[in-house]
Backbone as JSON, one array per atom type, in Angstrom:
{
  "sequence": "MEFANSIGLSGHAYNKPPKAHQKAYGERGYRPHAQAANSISMGLIRERAQFDFMPLSECPDAIPQVARWWCDEWGLPQRHESMESYLSELASLKPGKLPIHLLALSERNIVGVATLKDQSALHKLFPDFQYWLSGVYVPPALRSRGIATALCLRMVDIAKNRGVTRLHLVTEVLDGGLYAKIGWNPIRQVHVDDLDLLVMARDVL",
  "N": [[-63.96, 50.17, -70.05], [-64.37, 52.06, -73.03], [-62.78, 51.98, -76.23], [-61.2, 53.81, -78.85], [-60.58, 53.22, -82.32], [-57.33, 53.25, -83.77], [-54.32, 54.18, -85.53], [-51.3, 53.27, -84.39], [-47.97, 54.42, -83.44], [-46.48, 52.24, -83.88], [-47.35, 51.31, -86.22], [-49.3, 49.41, -86.42], [-52.82, 48.64, -86.22], [-54.57, 49.85, -83.47], [-56.42, 49.6, -80.4], [-57.14, 52.44, -79.04], [-56.77, 54.35, -76.05], [-59.22, 56.81, -75.11], [-58.79, 60.35, -75.89], [-59.0, 61.9, -73.59], [-57.82, 60.38, -71.72], [-55.19, 60.41, -72.25], [-51.99, 61.66, -71.83], [-49.73, 62.3, -73.29], [-49.92, 61.11, -75.98], [-48.22, 58.95, -78.12], [-44.94, 59.24, -79.56], [-43.53, 60.45, -77.47], [-44.68, 59.68, -75.03], [-45.55, 58.77, -71.54], [-45.65, 57.12, -69.35], [-44.43, 55.99, -66.34], [-44.13, 53.5, -65.13], [-42.62, 51.26, -65.67], [-41.13, 48.36, -64.63], [-38.81, 47.12, -65.41], [-37.12, 49.18, -66.04], [-36.96, 50.81, -63.78], [-35.21, 49.81, -61.91], [-32.69, 50.42, -62.65], [-29.55, 52.02, -62.43], [-29.31, 55.44, -62.94], [-26.92, 56.67, -63.41], [-25.33, 54.71, -64.62], [-26.66, 54.43, -67.06], [-26.23, 56.94, -68.21], [-23.49, 56.91, -68.57], [-22.96, 54.91, -70.41], [-22.31, 54.5, -73.79], [-23.03, 52.61, -75.53], [-25.21, 49.8, -76.03], [-26.43, 46.54, -75.16], [-28.02, 44.04, -77.19], [-30.9, 42.0, -77.75], [-33.01, 39.59, -79.24], [-36.52, 39.52, -78.67], [-37.67, 37.04, -78.86], [-35.77, 35.38, -77.82], [-35.8, 35.94, -75.22], [-38.04, 35.2, -73.41], [-39.1, 35.77, -70.88], [-39.32, 38.47, -70.82], [-41.54, 39.19, -72.23], [-44.16, 39.84, -71.03], [-43.58, 42.39, -69.88], [-42.81, 43.97, -72.1], [-45.14, 43.85, -73.64], [-46.89, 45.21, -71.92], [-45.72, 47.76, -71.94], [-46.12, 48.52, -74.68], [-48.94, 48.31, -74.92], [-49.83, 50.1, -72.95], [-48.9, 52.43, -74.06], [-49.92, 52.56, -76.73], [-52.25, 51.09, -76.79], [-54.2, 48.01, -76.93], [-53.56, 45.87, -79.68], [-55.84, 45.84, -82.43], [-56.4, 43.37, -83.54], [-56.52, 41.62, -81.49], [-58.45, 40.39, -78.77], [-57.93, 40.27, -76.13], [-55.43, 40.68, -73.52], [-54.19, 38.3, -72.96], [-54.33, 36.89, -75.36], [-52.67, 38.48, -76.93], [-50.2, 38.2, -75.6], [-49.8, 35.5, -76.07], [-49.41, 35.49, -78.82], [-46.98, 36.93, -79.04], [-45.32, 35.18, -77.68], [-45.18, 33.12, -79.44], [-43.46, 33.72, -81.45], [-40.92, 33.11, -83.89], [-37.41, 32.6, -83.78], [-35.37, 34.68, -85.81], [-37.32, 35.07, -87.73], [-39.57, 37.36, -89.3], [-42.13, 39.24, -87.63], [-39.35, 40.95, -86.07], [-38.69, 41.57, -82.83], [-36.74, 43.66, -81.03], [-34.8, 43.9, -78.16], [-33.29, 46.42, -76.16], [-30.59, 46.42, -73.94], [-29.23, 47.26, -70.76], [-26.78, 46.72, -68.47], [-27.94, 44.23, -68.22], [-30.59, 44.79, -67.89], [-33.79, 45.56, -69.25], [-34.17, 48.22, -71.4], [-35.42, 49.32, -73.55], [-37.23, 48.86, -76.68], [-37.76, 47.75, -80.05], [-39.19, 47.18, -83.33], [-38.86, 45.25, -86.3], [-40.58, 44.73, -89.21], [-42.68, 43.23, -91.78], [-45.1, 44.23, -92.59], [-47.89, 46.52, -92.39], [-50.35, 48.64, -90.87], [-50.9, 50.65, -92.57], [-50.9, 49.63, -95.08], [-52.75, 49.7, -97.23], [-52.61, 52.31, -98.08], [-49.96, 52.52, -98.78], [-48.97, 50.34, -100.61], [-46.63, 49.43, -101.78], [-44.65, 49.68, -99.95], [-42.72, 47.73, -98.1], [-41.07, 46.93, -95.84], [-40.88, 47.8, -92.41], [-39.95, 49.89, -89.71], [-40.95, 49.83, -86.38], [-42.89, 50.26, -83.32], [-41.05, 51.49, -81.58], [-39.9, 52.01, -78.46], [-39.07, 53.54, -75.43], [-38.83, 53.69, -71.94], [-40.21, 56.53, -70.23], [-38.53, 57.63, -68.16], [-36.02, 57.02, -69.03], [-35.4, 58.28, -71.36], [-33.77, 60.34, -73.89], [-31.18, 59.47, -73.72], [-29.89, 58.15, -75.68], [-30.85, 55.63, -76.25], [-33.08, 54.97, -77.92], [-32.03, 55.85, -80.35], [-29.85, 54.07, -80.62], [-31.24, 51.64, -80.83], [-32.71, 52.04, -83.22], [-30.63, 52.33, -85.11], [-29.38, 49.84, -84.89], [-31.44, 48.24, -85.83], [-31.49, 49.03, -88.49], [-29.07, 47.92, -89.32], [-29.69, 45.2, -88.98], [-31.75, 44.92, -90.85], [-30.31, 45.46, -93.19], [-28.56, 43.25, -93.25], [-30.39, 41.31, -93.84], [-30.94, 41.74, -96.43], [-32.65, 43.82, -97.03], [-33.47, 46.83, -98.66], [-34.71, 49.22, -98.24], [-36.28, 50.98, -95.61], [-39.26, 51.83, -93.76], [-41.28, 54.03, -91.76], [-43.78, 55.24, -89.42], [-44.81, 58.19, -87.81], [-46.1, 60.36, -85.24], [-44.84, 62.69, -84.84], [-44.45, 65.41, -86.56], [-42.31, 66.8, -87.67], [-40.44, 64.93, -87.92], [-38.7, 64.49, -85.82], [-36.56, 62.6, -83.74], [-36.01, 60.67, -85.7], [-35.55, 62.07, -88.08], [-33.09, 63.1, -87.52], [-31.37, 60.99, -87.69], [-31.14, 60.03, -90.25], [-33.58, 59.48, -91.56], [-36.05, 60.23, -94.01], [-38.75, 62.44, -94.84], [-41.74, 61.25, -96.36], [-44.52, 61.42, -96.85], [-47.32, 63.14, -95.51], [-50.1, 62.01, -93.7], [-53.58, 61.66, -92.85], [-55.14, 59.86, -90.51], [-57.68, 58.19, -88.82], [-58.31, 60.46, -87.18], [-55.79, 61.36, -86.6], [-52.81, 63.13, -87.38], [-50.22, 62.03, -89.29], [-46.81, 61.25, -90.06], [-45.18, 59.72, -92.67], [-42.12, 58.13, -93.13], [-38.94, 57.36, -94.68], [-35.99, 55.37, -95.13], [-33.07, 54.72, -96.85], [-31.34, 51.65, -96.97], [-28.13, 51.09, -96.85]],
  "CA": [[-63.68, 51.42, -70.77], [-64.42, 51.9, -74.47], [-61.59, 52.49, -76.89], [-61.36, 54.2, -80.25], [-59.57, 52.62, -83.19], [-56.29, 54.2, -84.17], [-53.05, 53.67, -86.03], [-50.25, 53.67, -83.46], [-46.65, 54.64, -84.01], [-45.94, 50.95, -84.26], [-47.83, 50.99, -87.55], [-50.43, 48.5, -86.33], [-54.08, 49.22, -85.76], [-54.68, 49.64, -82.04], [-57.54, 50.16, -79.66], [-56.46, 53.54, -78.35], [-57.55, 55.03, -75.01], [-59.71, 58.13, -75.53], [-57.84, 61.43, -75.67], [-59.08, 62.39, -72.22], [-56.99, 59.54, -70.87], [-53.82, 60.45, -72.76], [-51.23, 62.87, -71.5], [-48.85, 62.6, -74.42], [-50.0, 59.92, -76.82], [-47.28, 58.9, -79.22], [-43.53, 58.95, -79.39], [-42.97, 60.96, -76.2], [-45.19, 58.84, -73.96], [-45.48, 59.39, -70.22], [-45.91, 56.17, -68.28], [-43.16, 55.7, -65.67], [-44.28, 52.36, -64.25], [-41.89, 50.09, -66.14], [-40.29, 47.78, -63.6], [-37.5, 46.78, -65.95], [-36.27, 50.36, -66.08], [-36.86, 51.5, -62.51], [-34.14, 49.27, -61.08], [-31.4, 50.73, -63.27], [-28.87, 53.23, -62.0], [-29.26, 56.46, -63.98], [-25.52, 56.94, -63.71], [-24.85, 53.72, -65.58], [-27.24, 54.73, -68.37], [-25.58, 58.13, -68.76], [-22.1, 56.64, -68.91], [-22.82, 53.94, -71.48], [-22.62, 54.97, -75.14], [-23.51, 51.45, -76.27], [-26.12, 48.91, -75.32], [-26.53, 45.2, -75.68], [-29.29, 43.8, -77.85], [-31.35, 40.62, -77.76], [-34.38, 39.42, -79.75], [-37.52, 39.16, -77.67], [-37.91, 35.6, -78.98], [-34.77, 34.69, -77.02], [-35.95, 36.41, -73.84], [-39.5, 35.12, -73.2], [-39.51, 36.36, -69.61], [-39.55, 39.91, -71.01], [-42.74, 39.41, -73.03], [-45.21, 40.62, -70.34], [-43.17, 43.79, -69.71], [-42.87, 44.64, -73.4], [-46.56, 43.98, -73.99], [-47.46, 46.3, -71.11], [-45.23, 49.02, -72.5], [-46.8, 48.84, -75.94], [-50.38, 48.5, -74.72], [-50.02, 51.34, -72.22], [-48.58, 53.56, -74.94], [-50.74, 52.61, -77.94], [-53.46, 50.28, -76.68], [-54.15, 46.63, -77.4], [-53.8, 45.77, -81.13], [-57.23, 45.52, -82.76], [-56.57, 41.96, -83.89], [-56.62, 40.83, -80.26], [-59.55, 40.74, -77.87], [-57.47, 40.23, -74.74], [-54.0, 40.7, -73.32], [-53.72, 36.91, -73.01], [-54.14, 36.57, -76.77], [-51.49, 39.21, -77.39], [-49.03, 37.54, -75.02], [-49.63, 34.23, -76.76], [-48.81, 35.78, -80.14], [-45.58, 37.3, -78.85], [-44.58, 33.99, -77.25], [-45.1, 32.17, -80.54], [-42.54, 34.2, -82.47], [-39.8, 32.22, -84.21], [-36.14, 33.32, -83.95], [-34.94, 34.93, -87.17], [-38.45, 35.33, -88.61], [-40.25, 38.63, -89.07], [-41.47, 40.44, -87.1], [-38.28, 40.82, -85.09], [-38.77, 42.55, -81.74], [-35.39, 43.74, -80.49], [-34.65, 44.54, -76.85], [-32.04, 47.08, -75.77], [-30.27, 46.04, -72.57], [-28.14, 47.92, -70.06], [-26.55, 45.96, -67.24], [-28.88, 43.1, -68.28], [-31.94, 45.29, -67.69], [-34.42, 45.99, -70.48], [-34.32, 49.67, -71.4], [-36.14, 49.76, -74.74], [-37.59, 47.82, -77.64], [-38.18, 48.2, -81.38], [-39.63, 46.07, -84.17], [-38.7, 45.22, -87.75], [-41.67, 43.89, -89.71], [-42.94, 43.32, -93.22], [-46.5, 44.59, -92.81], [-48.28, 47.75, -91.7], [-51.75, 49.02, -90.98], [-50.99, 51.61, -93.67], [-50.61, 48.91, -96.33], [-53.62, 50.12, -98.32], [-52.12, 53.59, -98.57], [-48.59, 52.37, -99.29], [-48.83, 48.9, -100.89], [-45.27, 49.09, -102.23], [-43.72, 49.81, -98.83], [-42.78, 46.4, -97.5], [-40.42, 46.74, -94.55], [-41.18, 48.9, -91.52], [-39.49, 50.0, -88.32], [-42.12, 50.21, -85.6], [-42.88, 49.9, -81.9], [-39.88, 52.0, -80.88], [-40.35, 52.46, -77.15], [-38.14, 53.65, -74.3], [-39.56, 54.25, -70.8], [-39.99, 57.98, -70.1], [-37.42, 57.97, -67.27], [-34.73, 56.69, -69.65], [-35.27, 58.92, -72.67], [-32.7, 61.32, -74.11], [-29.9, 58.85, -73.36], [-29.35, 57.46, -76.85], [-31.35, 54.26, -76.36], [-33.89, 54.85, -79.13], [-31.11, 55.96, -81.48], [-29.12, 52.82, -80.73], [-32.18, 50.63, -81.33], [-33.01, 52.3, -84.63], [-29.46, 52.04, -85.92], [-29.19, 48.4, -84.91], [-32.46, 47.69, -86.72], [-31.02, 49.27, -89.86], [-28.05, 46.89, -89.59], [-30.38, 43.9, -89.12], [-32.44, 44.95, -92.14], [-29.29, 45.34, -94.24], [-28.09, 41.87, -93.27], [-31.46, 40.49, -94.41], [-31.11, 42.11, -97.83], [-33.61, 44.92, -97.18], [-32.83, 48.01, -99.23], [-35.37, 50.45, -97.78], [-37.16, 50.85, -94.46], [-40.26, 52.87, -93.6], [-41.88, 54.15, -90.42], [-44.8, 56.27, -89.29], [-44.68, 58.88, -86.53], [-46.95, 61.53, -85.02], [-43.97, 63.88, -84.76], [-44.53, 65.79, -87.97], [-41.02, 67.26, -88.19], [-39.56, 63.76, -87.97], [-38.06, 64.29, -84.52], [-35.33, 61.81, -83.68], [-35.75, 59.93, -86.94], [-34.96, 62.98, -89.06], [-31.7, 63.35, -87.14], [-30.54, 59.81, -87.9], [-31.13, 59.57, -91.62], [-34.88, 59.2, -92.15], [-36.56, 61.32, -94.82], [-40.21, 62.46, -94.94], [-42.32, 60.8, -97.62], [-45.87, 61.96, -97.03], [-48.14, 63.3, -94.31], [-51.42, 61.44, -93.9], [-54.52, 61.85, -91.74], [-55.79, 58.56, -90.3], [-58.35, 58.06, -87.52], [-58.18, 61.72, -86.43], [-54.39, 61.63, -86.29], [-51.89, 63.52, -88.44], [-49.06, 61.14, -89.22], [-45.76, 61.43, -91.06], [-44.51, 58.5, -93.13], [-40.73, 58.41, -93.44], [-38.21, 56.24, -95.25], [-34.53, 55.45, -95.08], [-32.38, 53.71, -97.65], [-30.44, 50.8, -96.21], [-26.96, 50.96, -97.72]],
  "C": [[-63.74, 51.17, -72.27], [-63.18, 52.55, -75.08], [-61.93, 52.85, -78.33], [-60.26, 53.57, -81.08], [-58.57, 53.67, -83.64], [-55.12, 53.46, -84.78], [-51.97, 54.18, -85.1], [-48.94, 53.91, -84.17], [-46.0, 53.34, -84.4], [-46.39, 50.57, -85.66], [-48.93, 49.96, -87.56], [-51.68, 49.27, -85.98], [-54.27, 48.84, -84.3], [-56.02, 50.14, -81.54], [-56.98, 51.19, -78.71], [-57.34, 54.09, -77.24], [-58.03, 56.38, -75.51], [-58.74, 59.24, -75.15], [-57.87, 61.96, -74.25], [-58.2, 61.6, -71.29], [-55.54, 59.52, -71.34], [-53.16, 61.76, -72.39], [-50.34, 63.28, -72.65], [-48.82, 61.38, -75.31], [-48.98, 60.01, -77.94], [-45.86, 58.7, -78.77], [-43.01, 59.36, -78.02], [-43.44, 60.15, -75.0], [-45.15, 59.53, -72.6], [-45.49, 58.39, -69.1], [-44.63, 55.69, -67.62], [-43.14, 54.4, -64.9], [-43.31, 51.24, -64.52], [-40.9, 49.56, -65.11], [-38.89, 47.49, -64.12], [-36.56, 47.96, -65.93], [-36.02, 50.95, -64.7], [-35.69, 51.02, -61.66], [-32.75, 49.66, -61.58], [-30.84, 52.02, -62.7], [-28.81, 54.23, -63.15], [-27.82, 56.79, -64.36], [-24.96, 55.98, -64.74], [-25.37, 54.02, -66.98], [-26.52, 55.91, -69.0], [-24.18, 57.82, -69.25], [-21.94, 55.73, -70.12], [-23.23, 54.54, -72.81], [-23.2, 53.84, -75.98], [-24.39, 50.59, -75.37], [-26.02, 47.53, -75.92], [-27.91, 45.0, -76.28], [-29.61, 42.31, -77.85], [-32.75, 40.54, -78.34], [-35.32, 39.01, -78.63], [-37.79, 37.66, -77.7], [-36.92, 34.77, -78.16], [-34.84, 35.1, -75.54], [-37.43, 36.39, -73.46], [-39.97, 35.72, -71.88], [-39.82, 37.85, -69.74], [-40.86, 40.21, -71.73], [-43.82, 40.19, -72.28], [-44.85, 42.09, -70.18], [-43.3, 44.56, -71.01], [-44.32, 44.85, -73.83], [-47.22, 45.09, -73.2], [-47.01, 47.66, -71.62], [-46.04, 49.42, -73.71], [-48.28, 49.13, -75.73], [-50.67, 49.77, -73.93], [-49.81, 52.55, -73.12], [-49.57, 53.69, -76.09], [-52.03, 51.81, -77.87], [-53.25, 48.87, -77.21], [-54.41, 46.59, -78.9], [-55.22, 45.28, -81.42], [-57.44, 44.03, -83.06], [-56.71, 41.06, -82.67], [-57.78, 41.33, -79.4], [-59.12, 40.76, -76.41], [-55.95, 40.3, -74.69], [-53.43, 39.29, -73.41], [-53.46, 36.49, -74.45], [-52.89, 37.23, -77.33], [-50.21, 38.56, -76.87], [-48.75, 36.22, -75.72], [-48.99, 34.43, -78.13], [-47.32, 36.08, -80.0], [-44.74, 36.09, -78.46], [-44.39, 33.0, -78.38], [-44.11, 32.58, -81.63], [-41.36, 33.25, -82.64], [-38.51, 33.04, -84.39], [-35.79, 33.48, -85.43], [-36.06, 35.23, -88.14], [-39.05, 36.7, -88.28], [-41.65, 38.38, -88.52], [-40.38, 40.1, -86.09], [-38.45, 41.95, -84.07], [-37.43, 42.54, -81.02], [-35.37, 44.51, -79.18], [-33.3, 45.25, -76.76], [-31.82, 46.79, -74.29], [-29.13, 46.9, -72.04], [-27.98, 47.23, -68.72], [-27.61, 44.85, -67.08], [-30.32, 43.5, -67.94], [-32.5, 45.79, -69.01], [-34.68, 47.49, -70.42], [-35.05, 50.19, -72.63], [-36.41, 48.6, -75.67], [-37.97, 48.48, -78.97], [-38.47, 46.96, -82.23], [-39.28, 46.3, -85.63], [-39.75, 44.26, -88.28], [-41.88, 44.11, -91.2], [-44.42, 43.56, -93.51], [-46.83, 45.83, -92.0], [-49.77, 47.98, -91.86], [-51.97, 50.05, -92.08], [-50.78, 50.96, -95.03], [-51.47, 49.4, -97.49], [-53.19, 51.46, -98.9], [-50.76, 53.47, -99.25], [-48.32, 50.9, -99.6], [-47.43, 48.49, -101.3], [-44.24, 49.21, -101.12], [-43.77, 48.53, -98.02], [-42.24, 46.34, -96.08], [-40.53, 48.0, -93.69], [-40.44, 48.77, -90.19], [-40.67, 50.48, -87.5], [-41.91, 49.88, -84.14], [-41.67, 50.39, -81.14], [-40.33, 52.6, -79.55], [-39.21, 52.43, -76.14], [-38.93, 54.25, -73.14], [-39.23, 55.73, -70.61], [-38.77, 58.35, -69.25], [-36.06, 57.76, -67.92], [-34.53, 57.37, -71.0], [-34.16, 59.97, -72.68], [-31.35, 60.78, -73.66], [-29.34, 58.0, -74.5], [-29.89, 56.06, -77.06], [-32.14, 54.07, -77.64], [-33.01, 54.94, -80.38], [-30.36, 54.65, -81.7], [-30.0, 51.71, -81.28], [-32.44, 50.81, -82.83], [-31.83, 51.95, -85.53], [-29.17, 50.55, -85.99], [-30.22, 47.73, -85.83], [-32.1, 47.9, -88.18], [-29.97, 48.22, -90.24], [-28.7, 45.52, -89.81], [-31.09, 43.83, -90.47], [-31.45, 44.78, -93.28], [-28.8, 43.91, -94.37], [-29.13, 40.91, -93.85], [-31.72, 40.83, -95.88], [-32.15, 43.19, -98.08], [-32.87, 46.14, -97.71], [-33.48, 49.32, -98.79], [-36.32, 50.13, -96.63], [-38.11, 52.04, -94.39], [-40.7, 52.92, -92.15], [-42.96, 55.21, -90.47], [-44.7, 56.87, -87.89], [-45.69, 60.02, -86.46], [-46.14, 62.82, -84.93], [-43.75, 64.37, -86.18], [-43.26, 66.44, -88.52], [-40.0, 66.12, -88.24], [-38.82, 63.48, -86.69], [-36.72, 63.58, -84.6], [-34.99, 61.18, -85.02], [-35.11, 60.81, -88.0], [-33.48, 63.22, -88.78], [-30.78, 62.17, -87.45], [-30.78, 59.18, -89.27], [-32.46, 59.23, -92.26], [-35.4, 60.44, -92.86], [-38.08, 61.27, -94.91], [-40.68, 62.04, -96.33], [-43.66, 61.49, -97.87], [-46.55, 62.08, -95.67], [-49.54, 62.8, -94.62], [-52.27, 61.71, -92.67], [-55.33, 60.56, -91.61], [-56.39, 58.53, -88.9], [-58.11, 59.27, -86.62], [-56.76, 62.03, -86.01], [-53.66, 62.1, -87.54], [-50.61, 62.73, -88.26], [-48.08, 61.46, -90.34], [-45.16, 60.07, -91.39], [-43.12, 58.89, -93.59], [-40.06, 57.15, -94.01], [-36.72, 56.48, -95.1], [-33.97, 54.34, -95.95], [-31.41, 52.96, -96.77], [-29.26, 50.47, -97.11], [-25.92, 50.04, -97.11]]
}
């Protein structure tokens, strides 16, 4: 299958499946296959207001699942020619070094992931924007339960502890969606690779 180049919500350049093969490309997603989520009791998710967190670098067994989530949602990053190459990159990450891929856990099951990084495919448009929140993903069956919010807020704390003063992100949800509700402000709307995108920022205080 041929793929078209695109800027995903993760802020990286991806090889995106053609629109005919997308039901809801972007933040909302649609793929229910995630094994890590299917084994979780929905009752437990609804009852828990908090989640545990762990860097992906400390949970290497989760790398294939996370890679599948991201690739199913946004396609394989353009810098990679194969899934094997992508898995190798994720396995080579060093604890404490950027990018930081953070897992959200409930009852020791992976329920979401997000990334803090210091580069973006939008660098040419925003050369002064250094730190980015990206790759925020929660399986469709587990959305609207506070997982993405918890991940985003924890990433803000991690950025603050690293001395970051401002974070950025890019989303296809042009009203800001969830991010607007938790302190992110719109900066500029851009059109990249046939997509309308909103760049947002949040001061880290």
